[in-house]
C-alpha positions in Angstrom: -14.3 114.7 142.1 -13.6 117.9 139.7 -11.9 120.0 137.5 -11.3 123.4 139.0 -9.3 125.8 137.3 -8.5 129.2 139.0 -7.2 133.0 137.0 -5.5 130.6 134.5 -3.0 132.5 132.4 -0.8 132.2 129.6 2.7 133.5 127.9 4.0 132.9 124.6 6.8 133.9 122.5 6.3 137.5 124.7 2.5 137.6 124.5 -0.7 136.9 127.0 -1.7 134.5 125.1 -4.7 134.3 127.9 -5.3 135.2 131.5 -7.9 135.2 133.9 -9.5 132.0 132.8 -11.4 130.3 135.8 -13.9 126.8 135.1 -14.9 124.1 137.2 -16.3 120.6 135.2 -17.8 118.1 137.6 -17.1 114.4 137.8 -19.7 113.2 134.0 -19.6 116.8 132.9 -18.4 117.8 129.0 -18.2 121.7 129.2 -17.9 122.4 125.3 -15.2 125.5 125.4 -15.8 128.5 121.8 -14.3 131.6 121.1 -12.5 133.0 118.1 -9.4 132.3 116.2 -6.4 133.1 118.0 -8.7 133.7 121.2 -6.3 130.7 123.8 -8.2 127.6 123.2 -5.2 125.3 121.9 -3.2 126.6 124.5 -5.7 126.5 127.4 -6.0 122.8 126.0 -2.2 122.2 126.2 -1.7 123.5 129.6 -3.5 122.0 131.1 -2.1 119.1 129.4 1.2 119.4 131.3 2.6 121.4 128.2 2.7 124.4 128.0 3.6 126.5 132.0 0.7 128.7 133.0 2.2 132.2 134.2 0.0 132.2 136.7 -3.5 130.6 138.7 -4.0 127.3 139.3 -6.1 124.1 139.0 -7.3 120.8 140.9 -8.3 117.4 139.2 -8.9 115.5 142.4 -6.3 115.3 144.9 -3.5 115.9 141.7 -2.7 119.6 140.6 -0.8 121.0 138.0 2.0 122.1 139.8 3.1 118.6 140.4 3.8 117.9 136.2 3.7 113.7 136.6 0.5 112.9 139.0 -1.0 115.3 136.7 -0.3 114.1 133.3 -1.2 110.5 134.6 -4.5 112.2 134.9 -4.9 113.5 131.7 -5.1 113.1 127.5 -5.0 115.4 124.8 -6.5 114.5 121.3 -5.1 117.6 119.8 -4.6 119.1 115.9 -2.2 115.8 115.1 -3.1 112.2 115.6 0.0 111.3 117.1 -0.2 108.3 114.4 3.3 106.9 113.0 2.4 106.6 109.4 4.9 103.6 108.7 3.7 100.9 111.6 -0.1 99.2 111.0 -3.2 100.9 112.6 -3.5 97.7 114.9 0.4 98.3 115.8 -0.3 102.4 116.4 -3.2 101.5 118.8 -1.7 98.4 120.0 1.7 100.9 120.9 -0.1 103.7 123.3 -2.1 100.7 125.0 1.1 99.7 126.2 2.1 102.3 127.8 -0.7 102.3 130.1 0.3 98.8 130.2 -3.2 97.9 128.6 -3.8 94.8 126.9 -3.9 94.2 122.9 -8.0 93.0 123.8 -9.2 96.7 124.7 -7.0 98.3 121.7 -9.3 95.5 119.4 -12.5 96.8 121.3 -11.5 100.1 120.7 -10.4 99.4 117.2 -14.3 97.7 116.6 -15.6 101.0 118.3 -14.3 103.2 115.4 -14.4 101.6 112.8 -10.7 100.6 111.6 -11.3 96.7 112.8 -11.8 95.9 109.1 -7.5 98.2 108.8 -6.1 97.0 111.3 -3.0 95.6 109.5 -2.7 98.1 107.0 -0.6 100.1 107.4 -1.6 103.6 108.7 -0.3 106.0 105.8 -2.4 104.5 103.4 -5.7 105.4 105.3 -7.5 108.4 105.1 -7.8 111.8 107.0 -11.2 110.9 108.8 -10.0 107.2 109.8 -6.3 108.8 111.1 -8.8 111.1 112.7 -10.4 108.2 114.3 -8.1 106.6 115.0 -6.3 109.3 117.2 -9.1 109.2 118.9 -9.6 105.8 119.1 -6.4 106.4 121.5 -8.3 108.0 124.5 -10.4 104.5 125.1 -6.9 102.7 126.1 -5.2 105.4 128.2 -8.0 105.1 130.7 -7.5 108.9 131.6 -9.8 111.0 133.4 -9.6 114.1 131.7 -9.6 113.8 128.2 -8.6 117.8 126.5 -10.9 117.7 123.1 -9.0 119.9 120.4 -11.6 120.2 117.6 -11.5 116.6 117.6 -14.1 116.4 114.7 -11.8 117.6 112.2 -12.4 115.1 108.8 -15.0 113.4 110.9 -18.6 112.8 108.5 -21.8 113.0 110.3 -21.9 108.8 111.4 -18.8 109.6 113.2 -19.5 113.0 114.3 -22.3 111.0 116.0 -19.9 107.9 117.6 -18.0 110.1 119.3 -20.4 112.1 120.9 -21.8 108.8 122.0 -17.9 108.5 122.7 -17.8 111.1 124.5 -21.0 110.6 127.1 -20.6 107.3 127.9 -16.9 108.1 129.1 -18.9 110.9 131.8 -20.9 108.8 132.6 -18.2 106.2 133.9 -17.3 109.3 135.8 -14.8 111.0 133.1 -14.9 114.9 132.7 -14.0 115.9 129.1 -13.3 119.7 127.9 -13.3 119.9 124.2 -12.8 123.1 122.5 -14.5 122.9 118.5 -16.7 125.8 116.8 -18.7 122.7 115.5 -21.8 121.7 117.5 -20.3 118.4 119.5 -23.3 116.7 120.5 -22.4 116.2 124.0 -25.9 117.6 125.2 -26.2 119.4 128.6 -23.0 120.5 129.2 -22.0 123.8 130.3 -19.6 126.6 127.9 -17.1 128.6 128.8 -16.2 131.6 126.6 -12.8 131.9 124.8 -13.8 135.3 124.2 -12.3 139.3 124.8 -12.2 138.9 127.7 -9.9 136.7 127.5 -7.6 138.3 125.6 -4.3 141.0 126.1 -2.8 143.2 123.8 -3.0 141.6 121.0 -3.7 144.9 118.7 0.1 146.5 119.3 2.1 143.2 118.4 4.2 144.2 121.1 3.9 142.7 124.5 2.8 144.3 127.7 4.5 147.4 129.7 6.2 145.9 131.9 5.9 141.9 131.0 8.8 141.8 128.5 9.7 137.7 128.2 12.8 137.2 129.7 14.2 134.9 127.2 13.5 137.2 124.2 14.6 140.2 125.8 18.2 138.2 125.9 17.1 137.9 130.1 19.4 134.8 129.4 22.6 136.2 129.0 
């Protein structure tokens, strides 16, 4: 099994965010994605998560294709900029809710809290947690979803050096068990040995003028829906 992406492109707000992106990640590998702000790293992760439609190209993960939305989403877990936690729920309630969605047990949620050093806060409302604790809770969700492909958008923001190291261990263990990971980050992740994809100038299209390329206007923005 591998993640195979060919010629992927994305348009948002009438502009091409990136185009011609191709990459392959074999089972057991973690790939790091680099690039300047605005180069399309987060947009690529959202496309691969099935949250933003692709303008062109294909992606396949085992037998699932990106065009098969439901089958694809069942294989993917996204850790985005937001930690996806409810402040009024306790730390345990937050993670248990995610575990229940995927049919996981409460004991698995407790094990994930333990792995990320949150067991002592399990009964506390999440609104009491620091930014780093909320980030660790969001990342603990990866352990209870049990999806093979992890899409990670700056996952170590708000983490100190110790927890960055712990998270790197978690990703390495996921890959050793046959999973995949694609991480966008400006920082060194510590995964070790993985390939790097550059979302640099070659993936950008007509950014400077503030207008979409000729002939490629977004039909909604040009009132094509009227």
